[in-house]
Predicted model as a PDB file, atoms N, CA, C, CB and O in Angstrom, pLDDT in the B-factor column:
MODEL        1                                                                  
ATOM      1  N   MET A   1     -36.222  -4.163 -52.494  1.00 61.00           N  
ATOM      2  CA  MET A   1     -35.379  -4.822 -51.531  1.00 61.00           C  
ATOM      3  C   MET A   1     -34.076  -4.049 -51.321  1.00 61.00           C  
ATOM      4  CB  MET A   1     -35.090  -6.242 -51.977  1.00 61.00           C  
ATOM      5  O   MET A   1     -33.603  -3.917 -50.192  1.00 61.00           O  
ATOM      6  N   THR A   2     -33.503  -3.543 -52.408  1.00 76.00           N  
ATOM      7  CA  THR A   2     -32.261  -2.789 -52.326  1.00 76.00           C  
ATOM      8  C   THR A   2     -32.460  -1.509 -51.532  1.00 76.00           C  
ATOM      9  CB  THR A   2     -31.734  -2.469 -53.722  1.00 76.00           C  
ATOM     10  O   THR A   2     -31.575  -1.085 -50.789  1.00 76.00           O  
ATOM     11  N   ASN A   3     -33.617  -0.900 -51.692  1.00 83.00           N  
ATOM     12  CA  ASN A   3     -33.937   0.316 -50.966  1.00 83.00           C  
ATOM     13  C   ASN A   3     -33.975   0.050 -49.463  1.00 83.00           C  
ATOM     14  CB  ASN A   3     -35.277   0.886 -51.443  1.00 83.00           C  
ATOM     15  O   ASN A   3     -33.459   0.847 -48.679  1.00 83.00           O  
ATOM     16  N   THR A   4     -34.575  -1.053 -49.063  1.00 91.00           N  
ATOM     17  CA  THR A   4     -34.663  -1.419 -47.654  1.00 91.00           C  
ATOM     18  C   THR A   4     -33.281  -1.733 -47.094  1.00 91.00           C  
ATOM     19  CB  THR A   4     -35.598  -2.619 -47.468  1.00 91.00           C  
ATOM     20  O   THR A   4     -32.969  -1.352 -45.966  1.00 91.00           O  
ATOM     21  N   THR A   5     -32.460  -2.418 -47.865  1.00 91.00           N  
ATOM     22  CA  THR A   5     -31.103  -2.734 -47.435  1.00 91.00           C  
ATOM     23  C   THR A   5     -30.283  -1.468 -47.252  1.00 91.00           C  
ATOM     24  CB  THR A   5     -30.424  -3.658 -48.442  1.00 91.00           C  
ATOM     25  O   THR A   5     -29.531  -1.346 -46.286  1.00 91.00           O  
ATOM     26  N   THR A   6     -30.425  -0.536 -48.166  1.00 92.00           N  
ATOM     27  CA  THR A   6     -29.715   0.740 -48.070  1.00 92.00           C  
ATOM     28  C   THR A   6     -30.163   1.511 -46.841  1.00 92.00           C  
ATOM     29  CB  THR A   6     -29.940   1.581 -49.331  1.00 92.00           C  
ATOM     30  O   THR A   6     -29.339   2.090 -46.133  1.00 92.00           O  
ATOM     31  N   GLU A   7     -31.476   1.523 -46.581  1.00 93.00           N  
ATOM     32  CA  GLU A   7     -32.003   2.220 -45.400  1.00 93.00           C  
ATOM     33  C   GLU A   7     -31.483   1.573 -44.126  1.00 93.00           C  
ATOM     34  CB  GLU A   7     -33.547   2.216 -45.405  1.00 93.00           C  
ATOM     35  O   GLU A   7     -31.097   2.266 -43.185  1.00 93.00           O  
ATOM     36  N   ASN A   8     -31.473   0.238 -44.097  1.00 94.00           N  
ATOM     37  CA  ASN A   8     -30.963  -0.468 -42.919  1.00 94.00           C  
ATOM     38  C   ASN A   8     -29.479  -0.183 -42.702  1.00 94.00           C  
ATOM     39  CB  ASN A   8     -31.191  -1.978 -43.063  1.00 94.00           C  
ATOM     40  O   ASN A   8     -29.029   0.003 -41.572  1.00 94.00           O  
ATOM     41  N   THR A   9     -28.737  -0.151 -43.791  1.00 94.00           N  
ATOM     42  CA  THR A   9     -27.306   0.150 -43.702  1.00 94.00           C  
ATOM     43  C   THR A   9     -27.093   1.568 -43.181  1.00 94.00           C  
ATOM     44  CB  THR A   9     -26.627  -0.023 -45.078  1.00 94.00           C  
ATOM     45  O   THR A   9     -26.227   1.801 -42.338  1.00 94.00           O  
ATOM     46  N   ASN A  10     -27.877   2.505 -43.680  1.00 95.00           N  
ATOM     47  CA  ASN A  10     -27.780   3.895 -43.223  1.00 95.00           C  
ATOM     48  C   ASN A  10     -28.137   4.012 -41.744  1.00 95.00           C  
ATOM     49  CB  ASN A  10     -28.699   4.801 -44.058  1.00 95.00           C  
ATOM     50  O   ASN A  10     -27.467   4.719 -40.990  1.00 95.00           O  
ATOM     51  N   GLN A  11     -29.193   3.316 -41.338  1.00 96.00           N  
ATOM     52  CA  GLN A  11     -29.588   3.343 -39.932  1.00 96.00           C  
ATOM     53  C   GLN A  11     -28.507   2.731 -39.047  1.00 96.00           C  
ATOM     54  CB  GLN A  11     -30.913   2.601 -39.737  1.00 96.00           C  
ATOM     55  O   GLN A  11     -28.213   3.240 -37.966  1.00 96.00           O  
ATOM     56  N   LEU A  12     -27.926   1.644 -39.512  1.00 96.00           N  
ATOM     57  CA  LEU A  12     -26.866   0.987 -38.757  1.00 96.00           C  
ATOM     58  C   LEU A  12     -25.648   1.893 -38.617  1.00 96.00           C  
ATOM     59  CB  LEU A  12     -26.469  -0.327 -39.430  1.00 96.00           C  
ATOM     60  O   LEU A  12     -25.058   1.986 -37.541  1.00 96.00           O  
ATOM     61  N   GLU A  13     -25.273   2.559 -39.707  1.00 97.00           N  
ATOM     62  CA  GLU A  13     -24.147   3.491 -39.657  1.00 97.00           C  
ATOM     63  C   GLU A  13     -24.435   4.648 -38.713  1.00 97.00           C  
ATOM     64  CB  GLU A  13     -23.831   4.022 -41.055  1.00 97.00           C  
ATOM     65  O   GLU A  13     -23.552   5.086 -37.975  1.00 97.00           O  
ATOM     66  N   ALA A  14     -25.662   5.140 -38.735  1.00 97.00           N  
ATOM     67  CA  ALA A  14     -26.046   6.233 -37.839  1.00 97.00           C  
ATOM     68  C   ALA A  14     -25.977   5.781 -36.390  1.00 97.00           C  
ATOM     69  CB  ALA A  14     -27.459   6.738 -38.172  1.00 97.00           C  
ATOM     70  O   ALA A  14     -25.529   6.532 -35.523  1.00 97.00           O  
ATOM     71  N   LEU A  15     -26.418   4.562 -36.124  1.00 97.00           N  
ATOM     72  CA  LEU A  15     -26.365   4.036 -34.759  1.00 97.00           C  
ATOM     73  C   LEU A  15     -24.922   3.839 -34.286  1.00 97.00           C  
ATOM     74  CB  LEU A  15     -27.127   2.709 -34.675  1.00 97.00           C  
ATOM     75  O   LEU A  15     -24.590   4.103 -33.131  1.00 97.00           O  
ATOM     76  N   HIS A  16     -24.078   3.373 -35.197  1.00 97.00           N  
ATOM     77  CA  HIS A  16     -22.657   3.221 -34.847  1.00 97.00           C  
ATOM     78  C   HIS A  16     -22.028   4.574 -34.535  1.00 97.00           C  
ATOM     79  CB  HIS A  16     -21.887   2.533 -35.992  1.00 97.00           C  
ATOM     80  O   HIS A  16     -21.267   4.704 -33.576  1.00 97.00           O  
ATOM     81  N   ALA A  17     -22.342   5.566 -35.335  1.00 97.00           N  
ATOM     82  CA  ALA A  17     -21.798   6.909 -35.111  1.00 97.00           C  
ATOM     83  C   ALA A  17     -22.285   7.461 -33.777  1.00 97.00           C  
ATOM     84  CB  ALA A  17     -22.198   7.859 -36.261  1.00 97.00           C  
ATOM     85  O   ALA A  17     -21.524   8.071 -33.027  1.00 97.00           O  
ATOM     86  N   ARG A  18     -23.553   7.239 -33.496  1.00 98.00           N  
ATOM     87  CA  ARG A  18     -24.125   7.702 -32.225  1.00 98.00           C  
ATOM     88  C   ARG A  18     -23.466   6.984 -31.051  1.00 98.00           C  
ATOM     89  CB  ARG A  18     -25.654   7.475 -32.200  1.00 98.00           C  
ATOM     90  O   ARG A  18     -23.156   7.602 -30.033  1.00 98.00           O  
ATOM     91  N   CYS A  19     -23.257   5.694 -31.198  1.00 98.00           N  
ATOM     92  CA  CYS A  19     -22.603   4.902 -30.157  1.00 98.00           C  
ATOM     93  C   CYS A  19     -21.175   5.393 -29.913  1.00 98.00           C  
ATOM     94  CB  CYS A  19     -22.594   3.412 -30.544  1.00 98.00           C  
ATOM     95  O   CYS A  19     -20.749   5.539 -28.768  1.00 98.00           O  
ATOM     96  N   ASP A  20     -20.452   5.643 -30.984  1.00 97.00           N  
ATOM     97  CA  ASP A  20     -19.079   6.154 -30.870  1.00 97.00           C  
ATOM     98  C   ASP A  20     -19.057   7.498 -30.151  1.00 97.00           C  
ATOM     99  CB  ASP A  20     -18.435   6.291 -32.262  1.00 97.00           C  
ATOM    100  O   ASP A  20     -18.214   7.729 -29.284  1.00 97.00           O  
ATOM    101  N   ALA A  21     -19.980   8.380 -30.509  1.00 98.00           N  
ATOM    102  CA  ALA A  21     -20.051   9.698 -29.875  1.00 98.00           C  
ATOM    103  C   ALA A  21     -20.366   9.559 -28.390  1.00 98.00           C  
ATOM    104  CB  ALA A  21     -21.113  10.576 -30.564  1.00 98.00           C  
ATOM    105  O   ALA A  21     -19.793  10.271 -27.565  1.00 98.00           O  
ATOM    106  N   GLN A  22     -21.266   8.654 -28.049  1.00 98.00           N  
ATOM    107  CA  GLN A  22     -21.620   8.450 -26.648  1.00 98.00           C  
ATOM    108  C   GLN A  22     -20.457   7.846 -25.866  1.00 98.00           C  
ATOM    109  CB  GLN A  22     -22.851   7.550 -26.539  1.00 98.00           C  
ATOM    110  O   GLN A  22     -20.228   8.211 -24.712  1.00 98.00           O  
ATOM    111  N   GLU A  23     -19.730   6.936 -26.480  1.00 97.00           N  
ATOM    112  CA  GLU A  23     -18.562   6.362 -25.817  1.00 97.00           C  
ATOM    113  C   GLU A  23     -17.499   7.415 -25.557  1.00 97.00           C  
ATOM    114  CB  GLU A  23     -17.978   5.233 -26.654  1.00 97.00           C  
ATOM    115  O   GLU A  23     -16.857   7.414 -24.506  1.00 97.00           O  
ATOM    116  N   GLN A  24     -17.316   8.309 -26.509  1.00 97.00           N  
ATOM    117  CA  GLN A  24     -16.358   9.395 -26.329  1.00 97.00           C  
ATOM    118  C   GLN A  24     -16.814  10.329 -25.204  1.00 97.00           C  
ATOM    119  CB  GLN A  24     -16.180  10.182 -27.645  1.00 97.00           C  
ATOM    120  O   GLN A  24     -16.006  10.757 -24.381  1.00 97.00           O  
ATOM    121  N   GLU A  25     -18.097  10.639 -25.175  1.00 97.00           N  
ATOM    122  CA  GLU A  25     -18.630  11.505 -24.124  1.00 97.00           C  
ATOM    123  C   GLU A  25     -18.479  10.846 -22.757  1.00 97.00           C  
ATOM    124  CB  GLU A  25     -20.109  11.835 -24.395  1.00 97.00           C  
ATOM    125  O   GLU A  25     -18.120  11.511 -21.785  1.00 97.00           O  
ATOM    126  N   ILE A  26     -18.747   9.553 -22.675  1.00 97.00           N  
ATOM    127  CA  ILE A  26     -18.597   8.821 -21.419  1.00 97.00           C  
ATOM    128  C   ILE A  26     -17.142   8.869 -20.951  1.00 97.00           C  
ATOM    129  CB  ILE A  26     -19.063   7.355 -21.583  1.00 97.00           C  
ATOM    130  O   ILE A  26     -16.878   9.080 -19.768  1.00 97.00           O  
ATOM    131  N   ALA A  27     -16.202   8.675 -21.870  1.00 96.00           N  
ATOM    132  CA  ALA A  27     -14.781   8.726 -21.515  1.00 96.00           C  
ATOM    133  C   ALA A  27     -14.403  10.106 -20.971  1.00 96.00           C  
ATOM    134  CB  ALA A  27     -13.908   8.381 -22.739  1.00 96.00           C  
ATOM    135  O   ALA A  27     -13.671  10.206 -19.986  1.00 96.00           O  
ATOM    136  N   GLU A  28     -14.901  11.165 -21.607  1.00 95.00           N  
ATOM    137  CA  GLU A  28     -14.613  12.520 -21.153  1.00 95.00           C  
ATOM    138  C   GLU A  28     -15.242  12.777 -19.779  1.00 95.00           C  
ATOM    139  CB  GLU A  28     -15.126  13.549 -22.177  1.00 95.00           C  
ATOM    140  O   GLU A  28     -14.625  13.407 -18.919  1.00 95.00           O  
ATOM    141  N   LEU A  29     -16.453  12.296 -19.577  1.00 96.00           N  
ATOM    142  CA  LEU A  29     -17.119  12.479 -18.283  1.00 96.00           C  
ATOM    143  C   LEU A  29     -16.396  11.715 -17.178  1.00 96.00           C  
ATOM    144  CB  LEU A  29     -18.584  12.021 -18.364  1.00 96.00           C  
ATOM    145  O   LEU A  29     -16.306  12.192 -16.047  1.00 96.00           O  
ATOM    146  N   LYS A  30     -15.879  10.529 -17.504  1.00 95.00           N  
ATOM    147  CA  LYS A  30     -15.113   9.765 -16.518  1.00 95.00           C  
ATOM    148  C   LYS A  30     -13.851  10.519 -16.117  1.00 95.00           C  
ATOM    149  CB  LYS A  30     -14.747   8.379 -17.074  1.00 95.00           C  
ATOM    150  O   LYS A  30     -13.475  10.523 -14.945  1.00 95.00           O  
ATOM    151  N   LYS A  31     -13.194  11.161 -17.090  1.00 94.00           N  
ATOM    152  CA  LYS A  31     -12.011  11.958 -16.790  1.00 94.00           C  
ATOM    153  C   LYS A  31     -12.365  13.105 -15.852  1.00 94.00           C  
ATOM    154  CB  LYS A  31     -11.382  12.500 -18.082  1.00 94.00           C  
ATOM    155  O   LYS A  31     -11.635  13.390 -14.904  1.00 94.00           O  
ATOM    156  N   GLN A  32     -13.498  13.765 -16.125  1.00 95.00           N  
ATOM    157  CA  GLN A  32     -13.937  14.873 -15.280  1.00 95.00           C  
ATOM    158  C   GLN A  32     -14.247  14.397 -13.868  1.00 95.00           C  
ATOM    159  CB  GLN A  32     -15.164  15.551 -15.885  1.00 95.00           C  
ATOM    160  O   GLN A  32     -13.890  15.060 -12.894  1.00 95.00           O  
ATOM    161  N   VAL A  33     -14.908  13.253 -13.758  1.00 94.00           N  
ATOM    162  CA  VAL A  33     -15.233  12.704 -12.440  1.00 94.00           C  
ATOM    163  C   VAL A  33     -13.951  12.396 -11.679  1.00 94.00           C  
ATOM    164  CB  VAL A  33     -16.103  11.431 -12.572  1.00 94.00           C  
ATOM    165  O   VAL A  33     -13.840  12.726 -10.498  1.00 94.00           O  
ATOM    166  N   ASN A  34     -12.980  11.768 -12.340  1.00 93.00           N  
ATOM    167  CA  ASN A  34     -11.717  11.447 -11.683  1.00 93.00           C  
ATOM    168  C   ASN A  34     -10.983  12.704 -11.241  1.00 93.00           C  
ATOM    169  CB  ASN A  34     -10.833  10.630 -12.610  1.00 93.00           C  
ATOM    170  O   ASN A  34     -10.393  12.732 -10.160  1.00 93.00           O  
ATOM    171  N   LEU A  35     -11.014  13.739 -12.065  1.00 93.00           N  
ATOM    172  CA  LEU A  35     -10.382  15.002 -11.706  1.00 93.00           C  
ATOM    173  C   LEU A  35     -11.070  15.618 -10.484  1.00 93.00           C  
ATOM    174  CB  LEU A  35     -10.420  15.981 -12.896  1.00 93.00           C  
ATOM    175  O   LEU A  35     -10.405  16.086  -9.560  1.00 93.00           O  
ATOM    176  N   LEU A  36     -12.384  15.615 -10.486  1.00 93.00           N  
ATOM    177  CA  LEU A  36     -13.124  16.170  -9.356  1.00 93.00           C  
ATOM    178  C   LEU A  36     -12.895  15.369  -8.078  1.00 93.00           C  
ATOM    179  CB  LEU A  36     -14.609  16.218  -9.676  1.00 93.00           C  
ATOM    180  O   LEU A  36     -12.787  15.944  -6.995  1.00 93.00           O  
ATOM    181  N   LEU A  37     -12.822  14.052  -8.200  1.00 93.00           N  
ATOM    182  CA  LEU A  37     -12.545  13.214  -7.028  1.00 93.00           C  
ATOM    183  C   LEU A  37     -11.152  13.507  -6.467  1.00 93.00           C  
ATOM    184  CB  LEU A  37     -12.666  11.719  -7.394  1.00 93.00           C  
ATOM    185  O   LEU A  37     -10.964  13.538  -5.251  1.00 93.00           O  
ATOM    186  N   GLU A  38     -10.194  13.718  -7.338  1.00 94.00           N  
ATOM    187  CA  GLU A  38      -8.847  14.049  -6.883  1.00 94.00           C  
ATOM    188  C   GLU A  38      -8.815  15.413  -6.210  1.00 94.00           C  
ATOM    189  CB  GLU A  38      -7.867  14.020  -8.052  1.00 94.00           C  
ATOM    190  O   GLU A  38      -8.145  15.592  -5.193  1.00 94.00           O  
ATOM    191  N   GLN A  39      -9.539  16.375  -6.775  1.00 94.00           N  
ATOM    192  CA  GLN A  39      -9.608  17.700  -6.155  1.00 94.00           C  
ATOM    193  C   GLN A  39     -10.275  17.618  -4.790  1.00 94.00           C  
ATOM    194  CB  GLN A  39     -10.370  18.685  -7.060  1.00 94.00           C  
ATOM    195  O   GLN A  39      -9.848  18.290  -3.851  1.00 94.00           O  
ATOM    196  N   LEU A  40     -11.317  16.801  -4.670  1.00 92.00           N  
ATOM    197  CA  LEU A  40     -11.990  16.618  -3.394  1.00 92.00           C  
ATOM    198  C   LEU A  40     -11.059  15.969  -2.377  1.00 92.00           C  
ATOM    199  CB  LEU A  40     -13.250  15.773  -3.573  1.00 92.00           C  
ATOM    200  O   LEU A  40     -11.021  16.373  -1.214  1.00 92.00           O  
ATOM    201  N   ARG A  41     -10.303  14.955  -2.823  1.00 91.00           N  
ATOM    202  CA  ARG A  41      -9.363  14.290  -1.923  1.00 91.00           C  
ATOM    203  C   ARG A  41      -8.316  15.272  -1.410  1.00 91.00           C  
ATOM    204  CB  ARG A  41      -8.682  13.113  -2.633  1.00 91.00           C  
ATOM    205  O   ARG A  41      -7.994  15.279  -0.222  1.00 91.00           O  
ATOM    206  N   LEU A  42      -7.789  16.096  -2.302  1.00 90.00           N  
ATOM    207  CA  LEU A  42      -6.789  17.078  -1.891  1.00 90.00           C  
ATOM    208  C   LEU A  42      -7.373  18.129  -0.946  1.00 90.00           C  
ATOM    209  CB  LEU A  42      -6.193  17.758  -3.115  1.00 90.00           C  
ATOM    210  O   LEU A  42      -6.721  18.540   0.013  1.00 90.00           O  
ATOM    211  N   ALA A  43      -8.586  18.552  -1.221  1.00 90.00           N  
ATOM    212  CA  ALA A  43      -9.234  19.542  -0.349  1.00 90.00           C  
ATOM    213  C   ALA A  43      -9.474  18.954   1.042  1.00 90.00           C  
ATOM    214  CB  ALA A  43     -10.574  20.019  -0.966  1.00 90.00           C  
ATOM    215  O   ALA A  43      -9.269  19.628   2.052  1.00 90.00           O  
ATOM    216  N   ARG A  44      -9.905  17.706   1.086  1.00 89.00           N  
ATOM    217  CA  ARG A  44     -10.105  17.049   2.390  1.00 89.00           C  
ATOM    218  C   ARG A  44      -8.786  16.896   3.128  1.00 89.00           C  
ATOM    219  CB  ARG A  44     -10.766  15.671   2.209  1.00 89.00           C  
ATOM    220  O   ARG A  44      -8.725  17.070   4.345  1.00 89.00           O  
ATOM    221  N   HIS A  45      -7.731  16.569   2.392  1.00 86.00           N  
ATOM    222  CA  HIS A  45      -6.425  16.426   3.025  1.00 86.00           C  
ATOM    223  C   HIS A  45      -5.955  17.764   3.593  1.00 86.00           C  
ATOM    224  CB  HIS A  45      -5.396  15.879   2.019  1.00 86.00           C  
ATOM    225  O   HIS A  45      -5.419  17.820   4.700  1.00 86.00           O  
ATOM    226  N   ARG A  46      -6.158  18.844   2.829  1.00 85.00           N  
ATOM    227  CA  ARG A  46      -5.772  20.171   3.331  1.00 85.00           C  
ATOM    228  C   ARG A  46      -6.581  20.529   4.570  1.00 85.00           C  
ATOM    229  CB  ARG A  46      -5.970  21.246   2.240  1.00 85.00           C  
ATOM    230  O   ARG A  46      -6.054  21.120   5.513  1.00 85.00           O  
ATOM    231  N   GLN A  47      -7.864  20.169   4.567  1.00 85.00           N  
ATOM    232  CA  GLN A  47      -8.727  20.552   5.679  1.00 85.00           C  
ATOM    233  C   GLN A  47      -8.544  19.651   6.894  1.00 85.00           C  
ATOM    234  CB  GLN A  47     -10.172  20.528   5.242  1.00 85.00           C  
ATOM    235  O   GLN A  47      -8.512  20.143   8.022  1.00 85.00           O  
ATOM    236  N   PHE A  48      -8.425  18.352   6.688  1.00 85.00           N  
ATOM    237  CA  PHE A  48      -8.423  17.414   7.798  1.00 85.00           C  
ATOM    238  C   PHE A  48      -7.117  16.654   7.969  1.00 85.00           C  
ATOM    239  CB  PHE A  48      -9.527  16.447   7.624  1.00 85.00           C  
ATOM    240  O   PHE A  48      -7.000  15.846   8.891  1.00 85.00           O  
ATOM    241  N   GLY A  49      -6.137  16.885   7.114  1.00 80.00           N  
ATOM    242  CA  GLY A  49      -4.882  16.140   7.181  1.00 80.00           C  
ATOM    243  C   GLY A  49      -4.044  16.535   8.378  1.00 80.00           C  
ATOM    244  O   GLY A  49      -4.408  17.433   9.137  1.00 80.00           O  
ATOM    245  N   LYS A  50      -2.914  15.857   8.541  1.00 72.00           N  
ATOM    246  CA  LYS A  50      -2.035  16.101   9.682  1.00 72.00           C  
ATOM    247  C   LYS A  50      -1.581  17.549   9.765  1.00 72.00           C  
ATOM    248  CB  LYS A  50      -0.830  15.197   9.608  1.00 72.00           C  
ATOM    249  O   LYS A  50      -1.471  18.104  10.858  1.00 72.00           O  
ATOM    250  N   SER A  51      -1.319  18.153   8.636  1.00 66.00           N  
ATOM    251  CA  SER A  51      -0.810  19.527   8.662  1.00 66.00           C  
ATOM    252  C   SER A  51      -1.810  20.494   9.281  1.00 66.00           C  
ATOM    253  CB  SER A  51      -0.462  19.984   7.255  1.00 66.00           C  
ATOM    254  O   SER A  51      -1.412  21.514   9.843  1.00 66.00           O  
ATOM    255  N   SER A  52      -3.101  20.189   9.187  1.00 58.00           N  
ATOM    256  CA  SER A  52      -4.105  21.081   9.774  1.00 58.00           C  
ATOM    257  C   SER A  52      -4.164  20.932  11.286  1.00 58.00           C  
ATOM    258  CB  SER A  52      -5.480  20.805   9.173  1.00 58.00           C  
ATOM    259  O   SER A  52      -4.759  21.765  11.970  1.00 58.00           O  
ATOM    260  N   GLU A  53      -3.544  19.863  11.817  1.00 60.00           N  
ATOM    261  CA  GLU A  53      -3.581  19.622  13.259  1.00 60.00           C  
ATOM    262  C   GLU A  53      -2.314  20.090  13.961  1.00 60.00           C  
ATOM    263  CB  GLU A  53      -3.794  18.152  13.529  1.00 60.00           C  
ATOM    264  O   GLU A  53      -2.218  19.982  15.184  1.00 60.00           O  
ATOM    265  N   ARG A  54      -1.362  20.597  13.233  1.00 65.00           N  
ATOM    266  CA  ARG A  54      -0.123  21.065  13.842  1.00 65.00           C  
ATOM    267  C   ARG A  54      -0.372  22.310  14.674  1.00 65.00           C  
ATOM    268  CB  ARG A  54       0.929  21.347  12.773  1.00 65.00           C  
ATOM    269  O   ARG A  54      -1.169  23.178  14.319  1.00 65.00           O  
ATOM    270  N   THR A  55       0.330  22.365  15.779  1.00 64.00           N  
ATOM    271  CA  THR A  55       0.244  23.567  16.600  1.00 64.00           C  
ATOM    272  C   THR A  55       1.391  24.483  16.214  1.00 64.00           C  
ATOM    273  CB  THR A  55       0.283  23.227  18.124  1.00 64.00           C  
ATOM    274  O   THR A  55       2.499  24.032  15.921  1.00 64.00           O  
ATOM    275  N   THR A  56       1.113  25.744  16.221  1.00 72.00           N  
ATOM    276  CA  THR A  56       2.140  26.721  15.883  1.00 72.00           C  
ATOM    277  C   THR A  56       2.929  27.072  17.139  1.00 72.00           C  
ATOM    278  CB  THR A  56       1.513  27.993  15.250  1.00 72.00           C  
ATOM    279  O   THR A  56       2.509  26.778  18.259  1.00 72.00           O  
ATOM    280  N   ASP A  57       4.072  27.703  16.932  1.00 75.00           N  
ATOM    281  CA  ASP A  57       4.885  28.141  18.073  1.00 75.00           C  
ATOM    282  C   ASP A  57       4.112  29.115  18.954  1.00 75.00           C  
ATOM    283  CB  ASP A  57       6.187  28.795  17.587  1.00 75.00           C  
ATOM    284  O   ASP A  57       4.234  29.080  20.178  1.00 75.00           O  
ATOM    285  N   ASN A  58       3.320  29.982  18.337  1.00 74.00           N  
ATOM    286  CA  ASN A  58       2.526  30.943  19.115  1.00 74.00           C  
ATOM    287  C   ASN A  58       1.490  30.235  19.973  1.00 74.00           C  
ATOM    288  CB  ASN A  58       1.834  31.945  18.184  1.00 74.00           C  
ATOM    289  O   ASN A  58       1.229  30.660  21.098  1.00 74.00           O  
ATOM    290  N   GLN A  59       0.900  29.172  19.466  1.00 75.00           N  
ATOM    291  CA  GLN A  59      -0.073  28.428  20.253  1.00 75.00           C  
ATOM    292  C   GLN A  59       0.598  27.774  21.457  1.00 75.00           C  
ATOM    293  CB  GLN A  59      -0.767  27.368  19.386  1.00 75.00           C  
ATOM    294  O   GLN A  59       0.034  27.748  22.551  1.00 75.00           O  
ATOM    295  N   ILE A  60       1.792  27.252  21.255  1.00 76.00           N  
ATOM    296  CA  ILE A  60       2.527  26.618  22.358  1.00 76.00           C  
ATOM    297  C   ILE A  60       2.905  27.670  23.405  1.00 76.00           C  
ATOM    298  CB  ILE A  60       3.804  25.894  21.828  1.00 76.00           C  
ATOM    299  O   ILE A  60       2.751  27.442  24.605  1.00 76.00           O  
ATOM    300  N   ARG A  61       3.396  28.813  22.947  1.00 78.00           N  
ATOM    301  CA  ARG A  61       3.755  29.883  23.881  1.00 78.00           C  
ATOM    302  C   ARG A  61       2.543  30.347  24.677  1.00 78.00           C  
ATOM    303  CB  ARG A  61       4.371  31.066  23.128  1.00 78.00           C  
ATOM    304  O   ARG A  61       2.626  30.548  25.889  1.00 78.00           O  
ATOM    305  N   LEU A  62       1.419  30.517  23.991  1.00 78.00           N  
ATOM    306  CA  LEU A  62       0.197  30.953  24.675  1.00 78.00           C  
ATOM    307  C   LEU A  62      -0.233  29.928  25.712  1.00 78.00           C  
ATOM    308  CB  LEU A  62      -0.936  31.189  23.663  1.00 78.00           C  
ATOM    309  O   LEU A  62      -0.648  30.292  26.812  1.00 78.00           O  
ATOM    310  N   HIS A  63      -0.141  28.683  25.379  1.00 78.00           N  
ATOM    311  CA  HIS A  63      -0.514  27.623  26.315  1.00 78.00           C  
ATOM    312  C   HIS A  63       0.415  27.634  27.532  1.00 78.00           C  
ATOM    313  CB  HIS A  63      -0.471  26.243  25.616  1.00 78.00           C  
ATOM    314  O   HIS A  63      -0.049  27.508  28.666  1.00 78.00           O  
ATOM    315  N   LEU A  64       1.719  27.782  27.304  1.00 77.00           N  
ATOM    316  CA  LEU A  64       2.675  27.806  28.415  1.00 77.00           C  
ATOM    317  C   LEU A  64       2.467  29.028  29.307  1.00 77.00           C  
ATOM    318  CB  LEU A  64       4.108  27.790  27.879  1.00 77.00           C  
ATOM    319  O   LEU A  64       2.520  28.923  30.532  1.00 77.00           O  
ATOM    320  N   ILE A  65       2.234  30.175  28.696  1.00 81.00           N  
ATOM    321  CA  ILE A  65       1.990  31.399  29.472  1.00 81.00           C  
ATOM    322  C   ILE A  65       0.722  31.258  30.299  1.00 81.00           C  
ATOM    323  CB  ILE A  65       1.883  32.627  28.542  1.00 81.00           C  
ATOM    324  O   ILE A  65       0.686  31.649  31.465  1.00 81.00           O  
ATOM    325  N   THR A  66      -0.311  30.700  29.696  1.00 81.00           N  
ATOM    326  CA  THR A  66      -1.571  30.506  30.415  1.00 81.00           C  
ATOM    327  C   THR A  66      -1.373  29.571  31.605  1.00 81.00           C  
ATOM    328  CB  THR A  66      -2.651  29.943  29.472  1.00 81.00           C  
ATOM    329  O   THR A  66      -1.877  29.844  32.695  1.00 81.00           O  
ATOM    330  N   ARG A  67      -0.651  28.481  31.409  1.00 79.00           N  
ATOM    331  CA  ARG A  67      -0.388  27.541  32.504  1.00 79.00           C  
ATOM    332  C   ARG A  67       0.441  28.197  33.600  1.00 79.00           C  
ATOM    333  CB  ARG A  67       0.333  26.291  31.977  1.00 79.00           C  
ATOM    334  O   ARG A  67       0.191  27.999  34.789  1.00 79.00           O  
ATOM    335  N   LEU A  68       1.436  28.985  33.180  1.00 75.00           N  
ATOM    336  CA  LEU A  68       2.294  29.668  34.137  1.00 75.00           C  
ATOM    337  C   LEU A  68       1.489  30.664  34.970  1.00 75.00           C  
ATOM    338  CB  LEU A  68       3.441  30.382  33.411  1.00 75.00           C  
ATOM    339  O   LEU A  68       1.675  30.758  36.183  1.00 75.00           O  
ATOM    340  N   MET A  69       0.601  31.400  34.319  1.00 79.00           N  
ATOM    341  CA  MET A  69      -0.219  32.387  35.022  1.00 79.00           C  
ATOM    342  C   MET A  69      -1.162  31.710  35.998  1.00 79.00           C  
ATOM    343  CB  MET A  69      -1.015  33.233  34.028  1.00 79.00           C  
ATOM    344  O   MET A  69      -1.365  32.201  37.108  1.00 79.00           O  
ATOM    345  N   LYS A  70      -1.740  30.587  35.596  1.00 79.00           N  
ATOM    346  CA  LYS A  70      -2.654  29.855  36.485  1.00 79.00           C  
ATOM    347  C   LYS A  70      -1.915  29.288  37.678  1.00 79.00           C  
ATOM    348  CB  LYS A  70      -3.357  28.728  35.727  1.00 79.00           C  
ATOM    349  O   LYS A  70      -2.464  29.237  38.779  1.00 79.00           O  
ATOM    350  N   SER A  71      -0.681  28.862  37.479  1.00 77.00           N  
ATOM    351  CA  SER A  71       0.073  28.291  38.588  1.00 77.00           C  
ATOM    352  C   SER A  71       0.512  29.362  39.568  1.00 77.00           C  
ATOM    353  CB  SER A  71       1.281  27.535  38.072  1.00 77.00           C  
ATOM    354  O   SER A  71       0.761  29.056  40.734  1.00 77.00           O  
ATOM    355  N   CYS A  72       0.615  30.614  39.126  1.00 80.00           N  
ATOM    356  CA  CYS A  72       1.029  31.718  40.005  1.00 80.00           C  
ATOM    357  C   CYS A  72      -0.148  32.256  40.818  1.00 80.00           C  
ATOM    358  CB  CYS A  72       1.654  32.853  39.178  1.00 80.00           C  
ATOM    359  O   CYS A  72       0.069  32.985  41.786  1.00 80.00           O  
ATOM    360  N   GLU A  73      -1.352  31.928  40.465  1.00 70.00           N  
ATOM    361  CA  GLU A  73      -2.523  32.481  41.160  1.00 70.00           C  
ATOM    362  C   GLU A  73      -2.707  31.854  42.482  1.00 70.00           C  
ATOM    363  CB  GLU A  73      -3.768  32.305  40.354  1.00 70.00           C  
ATOM    364  O   GLU A  73      -3.644  32.198  43.203  1.00 70.00           O  
TER     365      GLU A  73                                                      
ENDMDL                                                                          
END                                                                             
């Protein structure tokens, strides 16, 4: 009986250790997912945010020159 109790205790301790390791791994993976989501959000903001829609001074000048040339034709 003592042998069985010892084996059960050992198995239980092993399961607890495995559970702890898995919980730690899950926490680390969640951190990685959050980091990747933040990087994705920033990349989308750089690509599609307001700053990507700004016109430069050269674009405005080109547009004005083009309009001026068309009006002179």
